[in-house]
C-alpha positions as CSV (number, residue, x, y, z in Angstrom):
1,M,37.9,138.3,162.3
2,V,41.0,136.2,161.9
3,D,43.9,136.6,164.4
4,S,46.5,138.9,162.8
5,Q,49.2,136.3,163.6
6,Y,48.0,134.3,160.6
7,Y,48.6,137.2,158.2
8,L,51.9,138.7,157.0
9,P,51.4,142.5,157.2
10,N,51.7,144.6,154.1
11,D,54.5,146.6,155.7
12,I,56.6,143.6,156.6
13,G,60.3,144.2,156.6
14,V,62.3,142.9,153.7
15,S,66.1,143.2,153.4
16,A,68.6,142.2,150.7
17,L,71.5,140.1,152.0
18,D,74.6,142.0,150.8
19,C,77.3,139.7,149.6
20,G,78.5,141.7,146.6
21,E,81.9,142.7,147.9
22,A,82.7,139.3,149.3
23,F,81.8,137.6,146.1
24,R,83.8,140.0,143.9
25,L,87.0,139.1,145.9
26,L,86.7,135.4,145.0
27,S,88.9,133.9,142.4
28,P,87.3,132.6,139.2
29,Q,87.6,129.0,140.4
30,E,86.0,129.9,143.8
31,K,83.2,131.7,142.0
32,M,82.5,128.5,140.0
33,Y,82.6,126.4,143.1
34,A,80.2,128.8,144.9
35,H,77.9,128.8,141.8
36,Y,77.5,125.1,141.5
37,L,77.1,124.5,145.3
38,S,74.4,127.2,145.3
39,R,72.5,125.5,142.4
40,A,72.7,122.2,144.3
41,A,71.4,123.9,147.5
42,W,68.5,125.6,145.7
43,Y,67.3,122.6,143.9
44,G,67.6,120.4,146.9
45,G,65.8,123.1,148.9
46,L,62.6,122.4,147.0
47,A,62.3,119.3,149.1
48,V,61.3,121.6,152.0
49,L,58.0,122.2,150.2
50,L,57.2,118.5,150.5
51,Q,58.4,118.5,154.2
52,T,56.1,121.4,155.2
53,S,52.4,120.9,154.3
54,P,50.3,118.9,151.8
55,E,49.6,122.1,149.8
56,S,52.9,123.9,149.9
57,A,54.3,122.4,146.6
58,N,51.1,123.2,144.7
59,I,51.0,126.8,145.9
60,F,54.6,127.2,145.0
61,V,54.0,125.9,141.4
62,L,50.9,128.2,141.1
63,L,52.9,131.2,142.0
64,Q,55.9,130.3,139.8
65,R,53.7,129.9,136.8
66,I,52.0,133.2,137.3
67,F,55.3,135.2,137.9
68,R,57.2,133.4,135.1
69,K,54.7,135.0,132.7
70,Q,54.3,138.4,134.3
71,T,56.6,140.3,136.7
72,P,55.1,141.8,139.8
73,S,55.0,145.2,138.1
74,Q,53.3,143.8,135.0
75,L,50.8,141.9,137.1
76,A,49.8,145.0,139.0
77,Q,47.8,146.3,136.0
78,V,46.0,142.9,135.7
79,A,45.2,143.1,139.4
80,T,43.6,146.5,139.1
81,A,41.5,145.4,136.2
82,A,40.4,142.3,138.2
83,G,39.1,144.6,141.0
84,L,41.9,144.4,143.5
85,S,42.8,147.5,145.4
86,S,46.5,148.5,145.8
87,E,46.3,147.1,149.4
88,D,44.9,143.8,148.1
89,Y,47.6,143.4,145.5
90,Q,50.3,144.3,148.0
91,A,48.9,141.6,150.3
92,F,49.1,139.1,147.5
93,L,52.8,140.0,146.8
94,V,53.6,139.8,150.5
95,Y,52.0,136.3,150.7
96,A,53.9,135.1,147.6
97,A,57.2,136.5,149.0
98,G,56.4,134.8,152.4
99,L,55.8,131.5,150.8
100,Y,59.1,131.7,149.0
101,A,61.0,132.9,152.1
102,N,59.6,130.1,154.3
103,M,59.5,127.5,151.5
104,G,56.0,126.7,152.4
105,N,52.8,128.3,154.0
106,Y,53.9,127.8,157.6
107,K,56.4,130.2,159.2
108,S,59.8,128.8,159.6
109,F,60.1,130.5,163.0
110,G,57.1,129.5,165.0
111,D,55.5,126.9,162.7
112,T,52.2,128.7,162.5
113,K,50.3,128.9,159.2
114,F,49.9,132.2,157.3
115,I,47.2,132.9,154.7
116,P,46.7,135.7,152.1
117,N,45.5,139.0,153.6
118,L,42.9,139.5,150.9
119,P,39.5,137.9,150.2
120,K,39.7,134.5,148.5
121,D,37.4,135.7,145.6
122,K,39.8,138.5,144.8
123,L,42.8,136.2,144.7
124,E,40.9,133.8,142.5
125,A,40.0,136.7,140.2
126,L,43.7,137.6,139.9
127,V,44.7,134.1,139.2
128,R,42.1,133.7,136.5
129,A,43.1,137.1,134.9
130,S,46.8,136.2,134.8
131,Q,48.5,135.5,131.5
132,A,49.5,132.0,132.8
133,F,45.8,131.2,133.3
134,Q,44.8,132.6,129.9
135,E,47.5,130.4,128.1
136,Q,46.9,127.2,130.1
137,S,43.4,127.5,131.6
138,A,42.8,123.8,132.2
139,E,46.1,123.2,134.0
140,M,45.8,126.4,136.0
141,E,42.2,125.6,136.9
142,A,43.3,122.2,138.2
143,L,46.2,123.7,140.1
144,W,44.0,126.3,141.8
145,D,41.4,123.7,142.7
146,S,44.1,121.5,144.2
147,C,45.3,124.1,146.8
148,S,42.8,127.0,147.1
149,C,40.8,125.5,150.0
150,L,43.8,124.6,152.1
151,L,45.5,127.8,151.1
152,Y,42.9,129.7,153.2
153,S,41.9,127.1,155.7
154,L,42.4,127.9,159.4
155,E,40.8,124.9,161.1
156,D,42.3,124.5,164.5
157,R,44.5,121.5,163.5
158,Q,45.8,123.4,160.4
159,K,46.9,126.5,162.3
160,Q,50.3,125.0,163.3
161,L,52.6,122.1,162.5
162,G,52.3,119.1,164.7
163,L,51.6,115.4,164.9
164,G,48.2,113.6,165.0
165,D,45.4,115.9,166.2
166,K,47.8,118.6,167.3
167,G,48.7,119.9,163.9
168,I,49.8,119.3,160.3
169,T,53.0,117.5,159.3
170,T,54.2,115.8,156.2
171,Y,56.9,113.9,158.0
172,F,54.2,111.4,158.9
173,S,51.0,110.3,157.2
174,G,47.8,111.7,158.6
175,N,46.9,108.5,160.5
176,C,50.2,108.5,162.5
177,C,50.2,109.4,166.1
178,L,52.9,109.7,168.8
179,E,52.8,106.0,169.5
180,D,53.5,105.2,165.8
181,A,56.5,107.6,165.9
182,E,57.9,106.0,169.0
183,L,57.4,102.5,167.6
184,A,59.2,103.4,164.4
185,Q,62.0,105.0,166.3
186,K,62.6,101.9,168.4
187,F,62.7,99.9,165.2
188,L,65.2,102.2,163.5
189,D,67.4,102.2,166.6
190,S,67.4,98.4,166.7
191,K,68.6,98.3,163.1
192,K,71.1,101.2,163.7
193,L,69.3,103.3,161.1
194,S,68.9,107.1,161.3
195,A,65.6,108.8,160.9
196,Y,67.3,112.1,159.7
197,N,66.4,111.7,156.0
198,T,63.1,109.8,156.4
199,R,59.4,110.2,156.5
200,L,57.0,107.7,158.1
201,F,53.8,106.4,156.4
202,K,51.3,104.1,158.0
203,R,48.8,101.9,156.1
204,D,46.5,99.0,156.7
205,D,47.6,95.6,155.4
206,G,44.9,93.1,155.9
207,G,43.9,94.5,159.3
208,K,47.5,94.9,160.4
209,A,49.5,98.2,160.6
210,C,52.2,98.4,158.0
211,Y,54.8,101.1,158.1
212,E,56.8,102.6,155.2
213,V,60.0,104.4,156.1
214,R,60.7,106.5,153.1
215,L,64.2,107.6,152.4
216,A,65.2,110.8,150.7
217,S,66.9,109.2,147.7
218,A,67.3,109.9,143.9
219,V,67.2,106.1,143.3
220,Q,63.7,105.1,142.1
221,K,61.6,102.4,143.7
222,G,62.7,98.9,142.7
223,A,66.4,99.8,142.3
224,N,67.1,98.6,145.8
225,P,65.6,95.5,147.5
226,Q,62.7,96.0,149.9
227,I,63.2,94.9,153.5
228,T,60.2,93.7,155.5
229,F,60.1,93.4,159.3
230,H,57.4,92.3,161.8
231,P,55.4,94.2,162.7
232,P,55.9,94.7,159.0
233,F,58.1,97.7,158.2
234,H,58.2,98.4,154.5
235,F,61.1,100.4,153.1
236,Q,60.6,102.5,149.9
237,N,62.8,105.1,148.5
238,S,61.3,108.5,148.1
239,R,62.6,110.7,145.4
240,F,63.4,114.3,146.4
241,V,64.5,117.0,143.9
242,S,68.2,117.5,143.9
243,K,71.0,118.3,141.5
244,I,74.3,116.5,141.1
245,L,77.1,118.2,143.0
246,T,80.2,118.8,140.8
247,Q,83.7,118.3,142.1
248,A,85.4,120.1,139.2
249,Y,86.0,123.4,141.1
250,A,86.8,121.9,144.5
251,A,89.9,123.6,146.1
252,N,91.3,120.5,147.7
253,E,91.0,116.8,148.2
254,N,88.8,117.2,151.3
255,Q,86.3,119.1,149.3
256,R,86.3,116.6,146.5
257,K,85.8,113.7,148.9
258,M,83.1,115.6,150.8
259,L,81.1,116.3,147.6
260,E,81.5,112.7,146.5
261,E,80.0,111.4,149.8
262,Y,77.2,114.0,149.7
263,R,76.3,112.8,146.2
264,R,76.3,109.2,147.3
265,S,74.1,110.1,150.2
266,F,71.5,111.9,148.1
267,T,71.6,109.1,145.4
268,L,71.2,106.2,147.8
269,G,69.5,107.8,150.8
270,S,72.5,107.0,153.0
271,V,72.9,108.9,156.2
272,E,76.2,107.1,156.7
273,A,77.5,108.6,153.5
274,H,76.4,112.0,154.6
275,K,78.2,111.5,157.9
276,E,81.3,110.5,156.0
277,G,81.0,113.7,153.9
278,S,80.7,115.7,157.1
279,R,83.9,114.2,158.4
280,Y,85.7,115.5,155.3
281,W,83.9,118.9,155.7
282,I,85.3,119.2,159.3
283,K,88.8,118.6,158.0
284,D,88.4,121.3,155.4
285,K,89.8,124.1,157.6
286,G,89.4,127.7,156.8
287,P,88.0,127.5,153.3
288,I,87.3,130.8,151.6
289,V,83.9,129.4,150.3
290,E,82.1,127.6,153.1
291,S,79.1,125.3,152.6
292,Y,77.1,122.5,154.1
293,I,74.1,120.7,152.6
294,G,71.7,117.9,153.6
295,F,69.0,117.1,156.0
296,I,70.2,119.0,159.0
297,E,67.9,120.5,161.7
298,S,65.1,118.6,163.3
299,Y,63.1,121.5,164.7
300,R,60.0,120.9,162.5
301,D,59.7,117.2,163.0
302,P,57.0,116.9,165.7
303,F,58.9,113.9,167.1
304,G,62.3,115.6,166.8
305,S,64.3,113.0,164.9
306,R,63.9,114.0,161.2
307,G,66.0,116.7,159.6
308,E,64.7,119.4,157.2
309,F,66.7,120.0,154.1
310,E,69.0,123.0,154.0
311,G,72.0,124.1,152.0
312,F,74.2,127.1,152.4
313,V,77.1,128.7,150.6
314,A,78.9,131.7,152.1
315,V,82.1,133.6,151.9
316,V,84.4,134.2,154.8
317,N,84.5,137.7,156.4
318,K,88.2,137.7,157.4
319,A,88.0,140.7,159.8
320,M,85.2,139.4,161.9
321,S,86.5,135.8,161.8
322,E,89.7,137.0,163.5
323,R,87.6,138.1,166.4
324,F,85.9,134.7,166.6
325,A,89.4,133.1,166.5
326,K,90.1,134.8,169.8
327,L,87.1,133.2,171.3
328,V,88.1,129.8,170.0
329,S,91.6,130.2,171.5
330,S,89.9,131.0,174.9
331,A,87.6,128.0,174.8
332,E,89.8,125.7,176.8
333,V,90.0,128.4,179.5
334,L,86.3,129.0,179.5
335,L,85.0,125.4,179.4
336,P,86.1,124.7,183.0
337,E,84.1,127.7,184.1
338,L,80.9,126.0,183.2
339,P,78.8,124.8,186.2
340,W,79.2,121.0,185.9
341,P,81.9,118.6,187.1
342,R,84.9,118.0,184.8
343,E,83.7,114.4,184.1
344,F,80.6,115.9,182.4
345,E,82.8,117.7,179.9
346,K,84.3,116.2,176.7
347,D,87.6,114.5,177.3
348,T,89.2,116.7,174.7
349,F,88.0,120.0,173.3
350,L,88.4,119.7,169.5
351,K,89.1,123.3,168.4
352,P,86.7,124.0,165.5
353,D,86.7,126.4,162.7
354,F,84.7,129.5,163.9
355,T,84.2,131.9,161.1
356,S,82.0,134.8,160.2
357,L,80.4,134.4,156.8
358,D,78.5,136.5,154.4
359,V,75.7,134.4,153.0
360,L,75.5,134.0,149.3
361,T,72.9,131.2,149.4
362,F,70.8,129.7,152.2
363,A,68.2,127.3,150.8
364,G,65.7,126.0,153.3
365,S,62.8,127.4,155.4
366,G,64.7,130.1,157.1
367,I,68.1,131.7,157.7
368,P,69.6,131.5,161.2
369,A,72.1,134.0,162.8
370,G,74.6,131.2,163.6
371,I,75.2,127.5,163.2
372,N,77.0,124.7,165.0
373,I,77.2,121.6,162.8
374,P,77.3,118.7,162.1
375,N,74.4,117.6,164.3
376,Y,75.6,114.0,164.5
377,D,76.4,113.6,168.2
378,D,79.0,110.8,167.6
379,I,81.0,113.0,165.3
380,R,80.6,116.2,167.4
381,Q,81.7,114.4,170.5
382,S,84.8,112.7,169.2
383,E,85.8,114.2,165.9
384,G,84.8,117.9,165.9
385,F,82.5,120.4,164.5
386,K,82.4,123.9,162.9
387,N,80.8,127.1,164.1
388,V,79.7,129.9,161.8
389,S,78.2,133.3,162.4
390,L,76.3,134.7,159.5
391,G,77.5,138.3,159.5
392,N,75.4,139.8,156.7
393,V,72.3,138.3,158.3
394,L,73.2,139.8,161.7
395,A,73.7,143.1,160.1
396,V,70.2,143.5,158.9
397,A,68.0,140.9,160.7
398,Y,68.0,142.6,164.1
399,A,68.0,146.3,163.3
400,T,65.1,147.9,165.1
401,Q,63.8,151.4,165.1
402,K,63.4,153.1,168.5
403,E,59.7,153.8,167.9
404,K,59.1,150.1,167.4
405,L,60.9,148.9,170.5
406,T,58.6,147.2,172.9
407,F,58.5,146.3,176.6
408,L,61.5,148.4,177.6
409,E,61.7,151.5,179.8
410,E,62.3,154.6,177.8
411,D,65.7,155.1,179.5
412,D,66.8,151.6,178.2
413,K,65.9,152.1,174.6
414,D,68.9,154.2,173.4
415,L,71.2,151.7,175.2
416,F,69.5,148.8,173.5
417,I,69.8,150.4,170.1
418,K,73.5,151.0,170.6
419,W,74.5,147.6,171.9
420,K,72.0,145.2,170.5
421,G,74.1,144.2,167.5
422,P,77.5,143.8,169.2
423,S,76.0,142.0,172.3
424,F,74.0,139.6,170.1
425,E,77.3,138.8,168.2
426,V,78.8,137.8,171.5
427,Q,75.8,135.7,172.5
428,V,75.7,133.9,169.1
429,G,79.4,133.1,169.4
430,L,79.1,131.7,172.9
431,H,75.8,129.9,172.1
432,E,77.3,128.1,169.1
433,L,80.9,127.5,170.2
434,L,80.6,126.7,173.9
435,G,76.9,126.0,174.1
436,H,76.3,123.4,171.4
437,G,80.0,122.5,171.5
438,S,80.2,121.6,175.1
439,G,79.1,118.7,177.3
440,K,79.8,115.0,177.3
441,L,77.3,112.2,176.6
442,F,77.9,109.1,178.6
443,V,77.8,106.1,176.3
444,Q,78.1,102.3,176.5
445,D,78.7,101.0,173.0
446,D,77.5,97.7,171.4
447,K,80.5,95.9,172.8
448,G,79.8,97.0,176.3
449,K,82.6,99.5,176.5
450,F,81.9,102.7,178.4
451,N,83.4,106.2,177.6
452,F,83.4,107.0,181.3
453,D,84.2,105.3,184.6
454,Q,80.7,104.3,185.8
455,S,82.0,103.3,189.2
456,K,83.5,106.7,189.9
457,V,81.6,109.4,188.1
458,I,79.1,111.0,190.6
459,N,75.8,112.6,189.6
460,P,76.0,116.1,191.2
461,E,72.2,116.3,191.5
462,T,71.9,113.1,193.5
463,G,75.3,112.6,195.1
464,E,75.2,109.0,193.8
465,P,77.2,107.3,191.0
466,V,75.8,107.8,187.5
467,S,73.1,105.2,186.9
468,S,71.9,105.8,183.3
469,W,73.6,106.4,180.0
470,Y,73.1,106.1,176.2
471,R,73.3,102.5,174.9
472,G,74.3,101.3,171.5
473,S,72.8,103.3,168.7
474,E,70.8,105.6,171.0
475,T,71.3,109.3,170.2
476,W,70.4,112.5,171.9
477,D,67.6,113.1,169.3
478,S,66.2,109.6,169.5
479,K,66.3,109.5,173.2
480,F,64.8,112.9,174.1
481,S,62.8,113.1,170.9
482,T,60.0,115.7,171.2
483,I,62.0,118.0,173.5
484,A,65.5,117.4,172.2
485,S,65.7,120.5,170.0
486,T,64.3,123.1,172.4
487,Y,66.1,121.6,175.4
488,E,69.4,121.8,173.6
489,E,68.7,125.4,172.4
490,C,67.9,126.3,176.0
491,R,71.2,124.7,177.2
492,A,73.2,126.6,174.6
493,E,71.5,129.9,175.3
494,C,72.1,129.5,179.1
495,V,75.8,128.8,178.4
496,G,76.0,132.1,176.5
497,L,74.3,134.0,179.3
498,Y,76.5,132.4,181.9
499,L,79.8,133.0,180.1
500,C,79.1,136.5,178.9
501,L,80.0,137.6,182.4
502,N,83.5,136.1,182.2
503,K,86.5,138.5,182.1
504,Q,88.1,136.4,179.3
505,V,85.0,137.0,177.2
506,L,85.2,140.7,178.0
507,R,88.7,140.8,176.6
508,Y,87.5,139.0,173.5
509,C,84.9,141.7,173.0
510,D,87.7,144.4,173.2
511,T,85.2,147.3,173.1
512,D,84.6,150.3,175.2
513,G,81.6,150.3,177.5
514,L,81.8,146.6,178.1
515,G,79.8,146.7,181.3
516,Y,76.8,148.0,179.5
517,K,77.3,145.7,176.6
518,I,77.4,142.5,178.6
519,C,74.5,143.6,180.9
520,L,72.5,144.3,177.8
521,S,73.2,140.8,176.5
522,V,71.1,139.6,179.5
523,N,68.6,142.4,179.1
524,M,68.2,141.7,175.4
525,T,67.6,138.0,176.1
526,V,64.9,138.9,178.7
527,R,63.2,141.1,176.2
528,R,63.3,138.2,173.7
529,C,61.9,136.0,176.4
530,I,58.8,138.3,176.5
531,Q,58.5,138.4,172.7
532,C,58.4,134.6,172.6
533,M,54.9,134.7,174.1
534,S,53.5,135.3,170.6
535,Y,54.5,131.7,169.7
536,V,52.2,130.2,172.3
537,C,49.7,127.9,170.7
538,V,46.4,127.7,172.5
539,Y,44.1,125.8,170.1
540,V,45.0,122.1,170.5
541,C,47.5,122.5,173.4
542,V,48.9,125.3,175.5
543,C,52.6,125.3,174.5
544,L,55.2,127.2,172.6
545,S,55.5,126.2,169.0
546,Q,59.1,127.0,168.2
547,A,62.2,125.4,169.8
548,H,64.2,128.7,170.4
549,M,61.2,130.5,171.7
550,Q,60.2,127.7,174.1
551,A,63.8,127.8,175.3
552,R,63.7,131.6,175.9
553,F,60.4,131.3,177.8
554,V,62.0,128.7,180.1
555,I,64.9,131.1,180.8
556,L,62.4,133.8,181.6
557,R,60.7,131.5,184.1
558,V,64.1,130.7,185.7
559,L,65.1,134.4,186.0
560,L,61.7,135.3,187.5
561,E,61.9,132.4,189.9
562,A,65.3,133.7,191.1
563,G,63.5,136.6,192.8
564,E,65.3,139.3,194.8
565,G,64.2,141.9,192.2
566,L,66.5,140.6,189.5
567,V,63.9,140.7,186.8
568,G,60.6,142.6,186.9
569,L,57.6,142.0,184.7
570,E,54.4,143.9,184.9
571,E,51.3,144.5,182.8
572,V,50.7,148.2,182.1
573,T,48.7,150.4,179.8
574,G,50.6,151.9,176.9
575,K,50.5,155.5,175.7
576,D,48.0,154.4,173.1
577,G,45.6,153.2,175.8
578,M,46.1,149.6,174.8
579,P,47.5,146.8,177.0
580,D,51.3,146.8,177.3
581,A,54.0,145.2,179.4
582,R,57.3,146.4,180.9
583,I,60.4,144.4,181.9
584,T,63.1,145.7,184.2
585,L,66.5,144.3,185.1
586,D,68.5,145.2,188.2
587,R,72.0,145.2,186.7
588,S,73.6,145.2,190.2
589,K,72.3,141.6,190.7
590,I,73.3,140.1,187.4
591,H,76.6,138.8,188.7
592,T,75.1,137.4,191.9
593,V,71.4,136.5,191.8
594,G,71.3,136.1,188.0
595,K,74.5,134.1,187.6
596,N,73.6,131.8,190.5
597,A,70.1,131.1,189.0
598,I,71.6,130.2,185.6
599,H,74.4,128.2,187.3
600,R,71.9,125.9,189.1
601,F,69.6,125.4,186.1
602,L,72.4,124.9,183.6
603,C,74.0,122.2,185.7
604,K,70.7,120.3,185.9
605,L,70.2,120.6,182.1
606,Q,73.7,119.1,181.4
607,V,73.4,116.3,184.0
608,F,70.1,115.1,182.6
609,K,71.5,115.3,179.0
610,S,74.8,113.6,179.8
611,T,73.1,110.7,181.7
612,A,70.3,110.1,179.2
613,D,67.8,110.8,182.0
614,V,64.8,111.4,179.9
615,D,62.3,111.3,182.7
616,G,64.3,113.8,184.8
617,G,65.0,116.1,181.9
618,R,61.4,116.1,180.7
619,A,60.0,116.8,184.2
620,L,62.4,119.7,184.6
621,Y,61.9,121.2,181.2
622,D,58.1,120.7,181.0
623,G,57.7,122.3,184.4
624,Y,59.4,125.5,183.3
625,S,57.8,125.6,179.9
626,T,54.2,125.2,181.1
627,V,52.2,128.3,179.9
628,S,49.3,129.1,182.3
629,D,47.1,131.9,183.5
630,S,47.6,131.1,187.2
631,G,50.4,132.0,189.6
632,A,52.2,135.3,189.9
633,Y,52.0,135.9,186.1
634,N,49.2,135.4,183.7
635,F,51.2,134.3,180.7
636,L,48.1,133.6,178.6
637,R,47.0,137.1,179.0
638,L,50.5,138.4,178.4
639,R,50.4,136.5,175.0
640,E,47.6,138.7,173.8
641,T,49.6,141.8,174.7
642,V,52.7,140.5,172.9
643,L,50.6,139.7,169.8
644,L,49.2,143.2,169.9
645,R,52.7,144.7,170.0
646,K,54.5,142.1,167.8
647,E,57.0,143.1,165.2
648,V,57.0,140.5,162.4
649,R,60.3,138.9,161.5
650,K,62.0,140.2,158.3
651,M,62.3,138.4,155.1
652,F,65.6,138.2,153.2
653,V,66.2,138.6,149.5
654,Q,69.2,136.5,148.2
655,A,71.2,136.9,145.1
656,N,71.5,134.5,142.2
657,T,74.6,133.4,140.3
658,R,74.8,132.6,136.6
659,V,77.6,131.4,134.3
660,S,78.4,133.7,131.5
661,G,81.1,132.3,129.2
662,D,84.0,131.4,131.4
663,S,83.0,133.6,134.4
664,V,80.3,133.7,137.0
665,E,78.1,136.8,137.5
666,L,76.3,137.8,140.6
667,V,72.7,138.8,140.1
668,E,71.4,141.0,142.9
669,Y,67.8,142.2,143.6
670,E,66.2,145.1,145.5
671,G,65.2,144.5,149.1
672,T,61.4,144.4,148.4
673,V,58.8,141.8,148.1
674,A,58.9,142.2,144.3
675,G,62.7,141.7,144.5
676,L,62.3,138.5,146.5
677,I,59.7,137.1,144.1
678,S,61.9,137.9,141.1
679,S,64.8,136.1,142.7
680,F,62.8,132.9,142.9
681,T,61.3,133.2,139.5
682,E,64.7,133.6,137.9
683,R,66.3,130.9,140.2
684,F,64.8,128.0,138.3
685,Q,64.5,129.3,134.7
686,D,66.5,126.7,132.9
687,D,64.2,123.7,133.6
688,A,61.2,125.3,135.3
689,E,58.5,123.2,133.6
690,Q,60.2,119.9,134.5
691,L,60.8,120.9,138.1
692,E,57.2,122.0,138.5
693,A,56.0,118.8,137.0
694,D,58.2,116.8,139.3
695,L,56.9,118.7,142.4
696,L,53.3,118.3,141.4
697,E,53.8,114.5,140.7
698,L,55.4,114.0,144.1
699,S,52.6,116.1,145.8
700,K,49.9,114.1,144.0
701,R,51.4,110.8,144.8
702,D,51.4,111.5,148.5
703,A,48.0,113.3,148.6
704,P,46.0,110.3,149.8
705,C,48.3,109.9,152.8
706,W,47.2,113.1,154.5
707,C,43.6,112.2,155.0
């Protein structure tokens, strides 16, 4: 029997992201702007297939060819004739929808592989019976052969994303290990080059290791000179699928310059051009149509330096944005409340845009609840950033039925249902604005100039002057590498927990029952800390496989360590006779024991980050994130209980836009797996065959690199 975590259940939740009203309120020019940005995002998003696994692009093309010829309802009759039961066919549709929603066959949240929940011979029978196979049997046969084995394979290394023998990745060739990643990073740092839009390929050159750093660029090989270094580093542009961004419908000069720099970035593979575009994006205050596009989050790079492509287009929700504006106006009052000395905070808080958006398009491997961007530390530290909360995602993503609530006492469940949404809105706001937006990095630039007084700033953990800092082109990601993403998510989450008890935040909430609401913010996080145990990987290493989940597990450990009855965790037997768990929270101790525990831990996190103390930060974080079966709590056994009770994350169906004459129409779909599949089939209609040929060619070219 295969562990159920590697299947997507037939009853998986699917919700349509409603943006109809927001879109209809746009002007004709704004609709055109949103349309073309969405097209650019979706076409660029196909790069994620190539960033996920060796087989993802081929599986995507196989599914696209099948569903372009027959809709899910039409294919149902074929499935029955081929011997599939209704459950088998539903499992196939769920798998197809899951691959589209995650842009690959590994979960965007957790990085574990998922396979079809039907026998391989039945899926093959359906593929062969499809109209696409009947019309192009040779091509479809080759396509099936290219991906069918990996599609079902669950060898230990293939169960999760990782580097070397710890998992699968296409950010590195199969012969790369951690030492190769570290060597390449040192080289890139020495040349002041960013790894954000690269992949690393290693090959033998006459008995010597030769490294190719491939840039995400539309320019073909040979258009730019190759640069060789010793040990030899070979640069080669790597073509990723993207579409030209049009400036015709931009609302202002900042948007026009932003799009021009993005286009230059994608054409030449220039991170500097993307950073310049991000600067114009920051200056574009309060746009009705908000967007960002590029290689952004580094969660899925096993080394933590390379960004996954994403692009989003969304429309401002004015009512909710007004509430976030109140939080922004309170930021300068709240920042001094954080538990680190003033010298460890940015010299000036650059007030960002903080808006609530209804998502029209989010192309990538998954859709978050909130975002703080850009991720370039030098820009965020000195020039600013933006925060967005994705309102229509929050509205449907975290809705939970009472009967499916796990790990809570019965008396807490009604309270949880009532306040879960509002309290999470507060947590997202604090996490993004004052979590990711706070804290100073101590830097000495290439000219020897410091951004702090190294003779006077005292490290509060040692009582001695600060003795370490970032130098030259070193960044947070390059310095802390493999733990950078999860460490930063933990820091931001702790900031949210710490500040949600502040009276200024209570006034921002402006809601009755605030005491319960804010207490629940902590309680909810503790429950999420328990749920994170389903992301523990035990096959090649005992660790958590997702940045946010590892962060929440660390917070759980901190709160349990606080003692004094603040948080209780016990293993029990459920009403169904199966293993279960219960968590309790003594609300009377949140403002004392809980706040003090987070205060101490959060200060340590910031000090290690500010001072570039990798050894100290890693020792602290690894200590809390160790998953074991010894001590007061058997976390490995708890993992089995959590998997047994796990509620699978929902998938989202997004609308399409199309130009009809001089106007843009919104094409919406039902919130089902069939609706999700149809949205992807129709998304690339105009040039489907060429796109599929490009993806297959790119996949084929790199295939020898994964062995």
